[in-house]
C-alpha positions as CSV (number, residue, x, y, z in Angstrom):
1,M,148.3,160.2,131.5
2,E,149.5,162.7,129.0
3,A,153.1,162.7,130.2
4,A,153.4,158.9,130.2
5,L,151.9,158.7,126.7
6,V,154.1,161.4,125.3
7,S,157.2,159.8,126.9
8,R,156.2,156.3,125.5
9,L,155.6,157.8,122.0
10,R,158.9,159.5,122.0
11,A,160.7,156.4,123.1
12,A,159.0,154.6,120.1
13,G,160.4,157.1,117.7
14,Y,157.4,159.4,117.3
15,E,157.6,163.2,117.6
16,A,155.1,163.9,120.3
17,E,154.3,167.0,122.3
18,A,152.0,167.4,125.3
19,Y,149.1,169.7,124.9
20,G,149.2,170.5,128.6
21,P,146.5,171.1,131.1
22,A,143.7,173.0,129.6
23,P,140.8,173.3,132.0
24,S,139.4,176.2,130.0
25,L,138.7,174.1,126.9
26,P,135.1,173.5,126.0
27,W,135.1,169.8,126.8
28,K,131.3,169.3,126.5
29,D,131.1,171.0,123.0
30,A,132.8,168.7,120.5
31,D,132.7,171.3,117.7
32,A,134.1,174.1,119.8
33,L,136.8,171.8,121.2
34,R,137.8,170.7,117.7
35,E,138.2,174.4,116.6
36,K,140.3,175.2,119.7
37,V,142.6,172.3,118.9
38,K,142.8,173.4,115.2
39,E,143.8,176.9,116.2
40,R,146.7,175.6,118.3
41,L,147.8,173.2,115.5
42,Q,148.1,176.0,113.0
43,T,151.2,177.2,114.9
44,Q,152.7,173.7,114.8
45,T,153.5,171.1,112.2
46,A,151.6,168.1,113.4
47,D,150.2,165.2,111.4
48,G,147.7,164.2,114.1
49,V,146.2,164.7,117.5
50,L,145.9,161.8,119.9
51,T,143.2,162.1,122.5
52,V,142.3,159.9,125.5
53,S,139.0,160.3,127.2
54,L,137.2,158.5,130.0
55,V,134.1,156.9,128.5
56,R,132.7,155.3,131.6
57,K,133.6,154.5,135.2
58,N,131.6,151.5,136.4
59,R,131.5,150.8,140.2
60,Q,130.1,147.4,141.0
61,V,129.2,146.0,144.4
62,E,128.4,142.3,144.4
63,H,127.0,140.2,147.1
64,V,128.7,136.9,147.5
65,P,126.4,134.6,149.6
66,N,127.7,132.4,152.3
67,Q,129.2,129.1,151.2
68,V,129.6,125.7,152.9
69,V,132.9,124.0,152.0
70,F,133.4,120.3,152.6
71,N,136.9,119.0,153.1
72,P,137.6,115.2,153.3
73,V,139.6,114.2,156.3
74,V,141.3,110.8,156.4
75,T,142.2,109.2,159.8
76,N,144.3,106.0,160.0
77,I,142.9,103.4,162.4
78,G,145.6,100.8,161.9
79,A,148.1,99.4,159.4
80,L,145.6,98.7,156.7
81,G,142.5,100.7,157.7
82,S,141.4,104.3,157.6
83,V,138.2,106.3,158.1
84,T,137.2,109.2,155.9
85,Y,134.8,111.9,157.1
86,M,133.8,115.3,155.8
87,E,134.8,118.4,157.7
88,T,132.5,121.3,157.0
89,M,133.5,125.0,157.1
90,T,131.1,127.9,156.5
91,I,132.4,131.0,154.7
92,P,130.2,134.0,155.7
93,D,128.6,136.2,153.0
94,R,130.4,139.3,152.0
95,Y,130.4,142.2,149.5
96,E,133.0,142.7,146.8
97,E,133.5,146.1,145.2
98,S,135.3,146.7,141.9
99,T,135.7,149.7,139.6
100,E,136.2,149.5,135.9
101,Y,137.5,152.3,133.9
102,I,136.8,152.4,130.1
103,L,139.0,154.7,128.0
104,R,138.7,155.7,124.3
105,T,141.8,156.7,122.5
106,T,141.4,158.5,119.2
107,L,143.9,159.7,116.6
108,F,142.7,162.6,114.5
109,D,144.2,163.7,111.2
110,T,145.1,167.3,111.4
111,D,144.3,168.1,107.8
112,S,140.8,166.7,107.7
113,G,140.0,166.8,111.4
114,K,138.5,163.3,111.1
115,A,139.2,160.3,113.3
116,I,141.5,157.9,111.5
117,W,142.2,155.4,114.4
118,Q,140.4,154.5,117.6
119,M,141.0,152.1,120.5
120,F,138.9,151.2,123.5
121,S,140.5,149.8,126.6
122,S,139.5,149.0,130.1
123,T,141.1,148.3,133.4
124,I,139.6,147.0,136.6
125,D,140.8,148.0,140.0
126,P,144.2,149.4,139.1
127,T,146.7,149.1,141.9
128,S,147.9,152.7,141.3
129,L,147.2,155.4,138.8
130,E,150.9,155.6,137.8
131,R,151.0,151.8,137.1
132,A,147.7,151.9,135.1
133,T,149.0,154.9,133.1
134,E,152.3,153.2,132.3
135,E,150.5,150.0,131.2
136,F,147.9,152.0,129.2
137,S,150.5,154.0,127.3
138,R,152.5,150.8,126.5
139,V,149.5,149.2,125.0
140,A,148.3,152.3,123.1
141,V,151.7,152.8,121.5
142,R,152.0,149.2,120.6
143,E,148.6,149.2,118.9
144,L,149.4,152.4,117.1
145,Q,152.6,150.9,115.8
146,K,150.7,147.7,114.6
147,S,148.1,149.9,112.8
148,F,150.5,152.2,111.1
149,K,153.4,150.1,109.9
150,E,155.5,151.8,107.3
């Protein structure tokens, strides 16, 4: 996700740098996380920090009951006559599964540490992680550009 977003930001003319994998960051403590990011930013000249976090992953299983479908069938019985009857077909019941991913993207101002922009997005059953990442980064950069026109 980070690599695709940085690449898309750079292509749009922003100076972007990846933070990199940081499993040792205190992800569950927001204040400690903010301090760690501030420490790193003191060595760089950055206007803001863009974060993306998974808000929720919803997995749904729905039961679709059986259905009876009626199809009209027309049979010719002569030059000017026809008979119409209904053909029935039963579709058995089934279960449909889907997974929805909800992401929150937040832009923080480095001077104040406050959130100055936020976007929520969701995707349902992405075909691949790479494709979903590319689409997400395209939309996120487009919305950033709309929000901060010069």
